[in-house]
C-alpha positions in Angstrom: 29.8 69.2 108.4 31.0 72.7 107.9 32.0 73.8 104.5 35.3 75.8 104.8 36.2 77.2 101.3 37.8 80.2 102.9 41.0 81.3 101.2 43.9 83.3 102.6 46.4 83.3 105.5 45.6 83.2 109.2 46.7 85.9 111.5 49.3 83.7 113.2 50.8 82.9 109.8 51.2 86.6 108.9 52.7 87.5 112.3 55.3 84.7 111.9 56.2 86.0 108.4 56.6 89.6 109.7 58.7 88.3 112.5 61.0 86.5 110.2 61.4 89.6 108.0 62.1 91.7 111.1 64.9 89.4 112.2 66.5 89.2 108.8 66.4 93.1 108.6 68.0 93.3 112.0 70.9 91.1 110.8 71.4 92.6 107.3 71.0 96.3 107.8 74.2 96.8 110.0 76.3 94.7 107.5 74.9 96.7 104.6 76.0 100.0 106.3 79.5 98.7 106.4 79.4 98.0 102.6 78.1 101.6 102.0 81.1 103.1 103.9 83.5 101.0 102.0 81.9 102.0 98.8 82.0 105.6 99.7 85.7 105.2 100.6 86.6 103.6 97.3 84.7 106.4 95.5 86.5 109.1 97.5 89.9 107.5 96.7 89.0 107.2 93.0 88.1 110.9 93.0 91.3 111.8 94.8 93.3 109.8 92.2 91.4 111.8 89.4 92.3 115.0 91.1 95.9 113.8 91.5 96.0 113.1 87.7 94.6 116.6 86.9 97.2 118.3 89.0 99.8 116.1 87.4 98.6 117.4 84.0 98.6 120.9 85.2 102.1 120.6 86.6 103.3 119.1 83.3 101.8 122.2 81.4 103.5 124.5 83.9 106.9 122.8 83.4 106.5 122.8 79.6 106.0 126.5 79.8 108.8 126.9 82.1 106.7 128.2 85.0 107.1 125.3 87.4 109.6 127.1 89.6 107.7 130.4 89.6 106.0 130.6 93.0 103.5 133.1 91.7 102.4 131.0 88.7 102.4 127.4 90.0 100.5 127.4 93.3 98.5 124.8 95.3 95.3 127.0 94.7 95.7 127.0 90.9 96.4 123.2 91.0 93.3 122.8 93.2 91.2 124.8 90.7 92.6 122.6 87.8 91.5 119.4 89.7 88.1 120.8 90.6 87.6 121.7 87.0 88.4 118.1 86.0 86.0 116.7 88.6 83.2 119.1 87.8 82.5 117.0 84.7 80.8 114.6 87.2 78.0 117.2 87.6 76.8 119.2 90.6 78.2 118.1 94.1 81.5 116.9 92.5 83.2 117.5 95.9 86.1 119.5 97.3 89.7 119.0 96.6 92.8 119.7 98.7 96.2 119.8 97.1 99.5 119.8 99.0 103.0 120.2 97.5 105.8 118.6 99.4 108.2 120.8 101.2 111.0 120.2 98.7 108.5 120.6 95.7 110.4 123.3 93.9 113.9 121.8 94.4 113.3 118.1 93.9 114.0 116.3 90.6 110.7 114.5 91.0 108.5 116.9 92.9 105.9 115.2 95.1 102.4 116.3 95.8 99.2 114.8 97.2 95.4 115.3 96.8 92.6 114.8 99.0 88.8 114.6 98.1 85.6 114.7 100.1 82.0 115.2 99.0 81.3 118.2 101.3 82.5 119.9 104.4 82.2 117.8 107.5 82.1 114.5 105.5 83.8 111.7 107.5 84.9 109.8 104.5 88.0 111.4 102.8 89.8 110.0 99.9 93.5 110.5 99.3 96.1 109.8 96.6 98.9 108.8 96.9 98.8 106.3 99.8 95.0 105.9 99.9 93.4 104.3 102.9 92.1 100.8 102.5 89.7 100.8 105.4 87.3 103.4 106.5 88.9 103.6 110.0 92.3 104.4 108.3 90.9 107.3 106.3 92.8 110.6 106.9 91.2 113.7 108.3 90.5 116.5 105.9 93.7 118.5 105.1 95.8 116.1 107.2 99.0 115.6 105.2 100.7 113.3 107.7 100.2 110.1 105.7 100.2 111.8 102.3 104.0 111.6 101.7 104.9 108.6 103.8 104.8 105.3 102.0 102.7 102.8 103.9 102.7 99.0 103.3 99.5 97.0 103.7 99.5 93.4 104.6 97.7 91.1 102.1 
């Protein structure tokens, strides 16, 4: 009789385990990529809302000082700078902001404006407020204001 006190795994057992891990990875990686994109969209929408709130604060200050109707004092560029200053507290790479006033901004009783945010130029995920996208495929293009001022309804 042979004395077999060898410990360890056989080559066949190791190959089977590696094959199982490969199959699980092939199934899980694509679904994880979808979760990553959804997460990036939610972050972008959250940052767009932060920018929106910063612009609202800027506009409230301008109105308090009586400068809201002055086209040289209250501009989209100054509102953008205010929003970017607020987002810069997140550290380096705090993204880019786009601010758009509605066409009747200066004459409306309740002026409308909107903000978009993305991490860097060319980023496919753009956050927007108001009317944020709920799905990655519905995310607007950078500086595309078509959906910014139109109220959209989503089905629950």
